[in-house]
C-alpha positions as a printed Julia matrix, in Angstrom:
335×3 Matrix{Float64}:
  79.69   83.14  113.35
  76.67   85.42  113.36
  76.33   89.11  112.55
  76.26   89.67  116.31
  80.05   89.58  116.11
  79.98   92.51  113.69
  77.67   94.47  115.96
  80.1    93.96  118.87
  83.05   95.24  116.83
  84.05   98.89  116.64
  84.12  100.4   113.16
  86.08  103.55  112.36
  87.04  105.64  109.33
  90.39  106.8   107.95
  90.01  109.43  105.22
  93.06  110.45  103.18
  91.62  113.67  101.73
  91.89  112.42   98.16
  91.89  115.15   95.55
  89.43  114.63   92.7
  89.93  115.65   89.08
  88.21  118.97   88.43
  88.24  119.94   92.12
  90.86  121.98   94.02
  92.8   120.5    96.95
  90.78  122.68   99.34
  87.66  120.77   98.35
  89.29  117.5    99.39
  89.85  118.9   102.87
  86.28  120.15  103.08
  85.1   116.71  101.91
  87.04  115.13  104.78
  85.43  117.4   107.37
  81.97  116.75  105.9
  82.55  112.98  105.9
  83.49  113.14  109.57
  80.07  114.58  110.35
  78.41  111.76  108.4
  80.53  109.15  110.19
  79.6   110.58  113.57
  75.9   110.51  112.75
  76.18  106.91  111.54
  77.81  105.68  114.75
  81.44  105.15  113.7
  83.82  105.08  116.65
  86.77  107.13  115.33
  87.58  109.38  112.42
  91.24  109.63  111.47
  93.16  111.65  108.9
  96.48  110.89  107.22
  99.86  112.43  106.43
 101.23  112.56  102.89
 103.81  115.02  101.58
 104.25  116.13   97.98
 101.59  113.74   96.6
  99.56  115.25   93.72
  96.47  113.23   94.6
  96.35  113.84   98.36
  95.61  117.11  100.17
  96.11  115.75  103.7
  99.65  116.88  104.49
  99.15  118.31  108.01
  97.14  115.74  110.0
  97.07  117.48  113.37
  95.82  120.69  111.74
  93.12  118.79  109.86
  92.23  116.81  112.98
  91.55  120.1   114.75
  89.11  121.1   112.0
  87.4   117.7   112.18
  87.11  117.81  115.97
  85.68  121.34  115.84
  83.03  120.22  113.34
  81.95  117.16  115.37
  80.83  116.56  118.95
  81.23  112.94  120.03
  83.29  110.87  117.58
  86.91  110.27  118.48
  89.33  112.13  116.2
  92.92  111.33  115.41
  95.65  110.6   112.93
  96.31  107.57  110.84
  98.95  108.56  111.27
 101.54  111.15  112.04
 104.75  109.77  110.52
 107.01  110.12  113.51
 110.36  109.94  111.65
 109.34  113.15  109.82
 109.02  115.18  113.04
 110.66  115.98  116.34
 108.84  114.07  119.12
 108.55  117.22  121.26
 106.65  119.04  118.51
 104.33  116.06  118.01
 103.65  115.92  121.76
 102.89  119.63  121.83
 100.49  119.35  118.9
  98.55  116.49  120.45
  98.63  118.24  123.8
  96.89  121.23  122.22
  94.32  118.98  120.53
  93.56  117.08  123.74
  93.3   120.34  125.68
  90.8   121.75  123.19
  88.81  118.52  122.73
  89.33  116.54  125.96
  88.68  112.81  125.84
  88.25  112.66  122.06
  91.77  112.66  120.6
  93.78  109.66  119.35
  97.47  109.73  118.47
  98.01  107.32  115.57
 101.72  107.07  114.71
 103.55  105.59  111.73
 107.18  104.9   110.94
 107.32  105.85  107.25
 109.4   108.68  105.82
 108.74  110.58  102.57
 108.09  108.36   99.56
 110.61  110.04   97.23
 114.14  111.36   97.56
 112.89  114.87   96.86
 110.28  114.76   99.62
 112.75  113.28  102.11
 115.27  115.99  101.28
 112.62  118.69  101.72
 111.73  117.21  105.12
 115.38  116.95  106.11
 115.05  113.2   106.52
 116.55  110.05  105.03
 115.38  106.47  104.58
 117.33  105.37  107.64
 115.36  107.64  109.96
 112.6   105.02  110.09
 115.06  102.69  111.83
 114.98  104.93  114.91
 111.22  104.62  115.32
 111.31  102.75  118.62
 113.5   105.43  120.21
 111.41  108.22  118.71
 108.26  106.57  120.04
 109.75  106.24  123.53
 110.79  109.88  123.52
 107.34  111.01  122.4
 105.56  109.05  125.11
 108.03  110.41  127.65
 106.93  113.97  126.96
 103.45  113.06  128.19
 104.73  111.54  131.42
 107.25  114.28  132.16
 110.37  112.24  131.46
 113.02  114.45  129.82
 116.75  114.51  130.53
 116.96  118.1   129.26
 114.69  119.62  131.88
 112.35  120.87  129.14
 108.63  120.32  129.8
 106.12  119.66  127.02
 103.27  122.11  127.38
 100.37  121.4   127.41
 101.04  117.7   126.76
 102.62  116.74  130.08
 100.19  114.88  132.26
  97.6   114.34  129.53
  96.5   110.87  128.44
  96.25  110.85  124.64
  95.85  107.22  123.52
  98.72  106.22  121.2
  98.35  103.7   118.37
 101.09  102.29  116.14
 100.4   101.81  112.43
 102.7    99.02  111.37
 103.46   95.58  110.04
 106.53   93.4   110.54
 109.08   94.99  112.85
 106.71   97.86  113.57
 104.23   95.39  115.04
 106.96   94.11  117.34
 107.77   97.68  118.41
 104.09   98.28  119.22
 103.99   95.08  121.26
 107.11   95.85  123.29
 105.84   99.38  123.98
 102.47   97.99  125.09
 100.47   99.98  122.55
  97.46   99.19  120.35
  98.3    98.08  116.81
  96.71   99.2   113.54
  97.56   96.74  110.78
  96.5    96.07  107.16
  95.72   95.73  104.44
  92.97   93.17  104.39
  93.93   91.95  100.91
  97.14   90.34  102.13
  95.45   88.31  104.85
  98.36   85.96  105.44
 100.84   88.79  106.06
  98.36   90.58  108.3
  97.77   87.45  110.37
 101.52   86.92  110.8
 101.88   90.48  112.04
  98.98   90.11  114.48
 100.34   86.83  115.84
 103.76   88.39  116.38
 102.23   91.41  118.07
 100.14   89.34  120.47
 102.99   87.0   121.31
 105.38   89.85  122.15
 102.93   92.2   123.85
 103.96   93.68  127.2
 101.35   95.48  129.31
 102.03   99.18  129.8
 100.51  102.28  131.3
  98.81  102.8   127.93
  97.26   99.33  127.47
  97.05   96.27  129.71
  96.3    93.86  126.88
  96.75   93.63  123.1
  94.36   95.69  121.01
  94.22   95.08  117.26
  92.7    97.35  114.64
  92.61   95.85  111.13
  92.45   98.36  108.29
  91.42   98.16  104.67
  88.96   99.04  101.97
  85.31   98.13  102.45
  82.75   99.08   99.81
  79.04   98.35  100.14
  76.41   99.02   97.48
  73.1    97.72   96.17
  74.89   95.38   93.77
  78.32   93.81   93.59
  79.01   95.72   90.34
  78.2    99.07   91.97
  80.5    98.3    94.89
  83.31   97.38   92.52
  82.73  100.6    90.56
  83.3   102.63   93.72
  86.82  101.18   93.83
  87.7   102.0    90.21
  89.14  105.53   90.71
  91.52  104.48   93.49
  92.59  101.35   91.61
  93.51  103.44   88.58
  95.43  105.98   90.7
  97.47  103.16   92.21
  98.06  101.6    88.79
  99.19  104.94   87.37
 101.47  105.55   90.34
 103.15  102.17   90.0
 103.65  102.5    86.25
 104.42  106.24   86.0
 105.84  107.15   89.41
 103.25  109.78   90.36
 100.07  109.3    92.4
  97.36  111.34   90.62
  93.99  112.75   91.7
  90.97  110.47   91.48
  89.24  110.32   88.1
  85.55  109.46   87.6
  84.89  105.76   87.18
  83.42  106.23   83.7
  86.57  108.05   82.6
  88.81  105.26   83.89
  86.69  102.51   82.35
  86.89  104.2    78.95
  90.68  104.47   78.9
  93.04  102.44   76.77
  95.61  100.89   79.1
  98.93   99.26   78.4
  99.26   95.64   79.37
 101.16   96.52   82.51
  98.69   99.26   83.48
  95.78   96.87   82.98
  97.42   94.16   85.1
  98.16   96.52   87.99
  94.71   98.11   87.71
  92.92   94.75   87.85
  95.07   93.7    90.78
  94.08   96.93   92.53
  90.42   96.02   92.21
  90.89   92.52   93.6
  90.87   91.28   97.17
  88.98   94.12   98.84
  85.84   93.6   100.9
  83.25   94.82   98.39
  79.73   93.84   97.43
  76.2    93.89   98.73
  75.52   94.17  102.45
  75.08   90.41  102.68
  78.34   89.69  100.88
  80.27   92.22  102.94
  78.81   90.9   106.19
  79.99   87.37  105.37
  83.48   88.56  104.5
  83.72   90.71  107.62
  82.68   87.74  109.75
  85.52   85.75  108.21
  88.03   88.55  108.82
  86.96   88.93  112.44
  87.11   85.18  112.98
  90.63   84.99  111.58
  92.06   88.08  113.27
  90.0    88.36  116.49
  90.41   92.11  115.95
  88.71   94.52  118.29
  88.17   97.15  115.61
  87.98   97.67  111.84
  89.39  100.88  110.32
  87.79  101.5   106.93
  90.01  103.33  104.43
  87.8   103.52  101.33
  88.29  106.4    98.88
  86.12  107.3    95.89
  85.47  109.99   93.31
  81.69  109.81   93.72
  81.16  111.26   97.18
  77.47  110.38   97.2
  78.26  106.72   96.51
  81.04  106.79   99.12
  78.76  108.14  101.85
  76.11  105.6   100.85
  78.7   102.84  101.24
  79.52  104.01  104.74
  75.8   104.21  105.51
  75.17  100.65  104.34
  78.17   99.41  106.34
  76.91  101.19  109.44
  73.6    99.38  109.08
  75.53   96.14  109.65
  77.18   97.14  112.94
  74.59   99.67  114.17
  71.24   98.58  112.7
  68.45  101.09  113.08
  70.79  104.05  113.54
């Protein structure tokens, strides 16, 4: 497989508005908006933002609000959510929000939808939701899509959503992939580290897919971390802050802001922290442009995905933007 396959594939960005040590949450949101401008200039296809509630290390808690800021600061790149967690919201309200976005920025808005609820009991209680609410995702999804087509047994009309075509995507694995297939919607699936699980989900999605008014054929977006630098060591270093945040979260129960790589590398870790941290650094697509290109070719050969959604986070914003620039040189050389 040649790099021509990479150049034919769409590449997009999901930014989670990660808070950095020594910086206020507001800076994380401004960083997201600034990164969207960089992604647009580099030729990325979409720029999505995420939804997290009550997480100390993430400022992105209101994705449709942040998407509006991103869309206002850009001109051509598609803007959306990766995703709005549908069990946390009433479908009518979600339809109204995306209807407003599409009305303000016609032809540029994506509606990425997930089936997760709050990560902790406290967050779920604050949202008025429980773990079981995720089990109703298929019905919630059907109701949401119905607001765009005018189907409502109550006689209520979703304004300004009704009649608008906002492309929906489902972020899922396992049963969620089956729900996406039966609804005839594009699937966003990851992460790239667990390739076997991802491939099983994609196979299930394609085998169960039913054409719909939203999509006449399967459309797969694979998501994961991709880091590109001048050397393999520099690319790995870009991943250090996020790996430590994940290790801390899994050993202490709280997901902290990103710390500088040099701070993390100088810390004394317990055996368990070290094991989780090293595991967090492994399996990502990271290295020089040549190394990353080879790995991407393998991923695209295995998955036959139409699109790659890059989810890389980092404390060093200059290094992060440089990584996105080097990746863009692979799929849009000369841009």
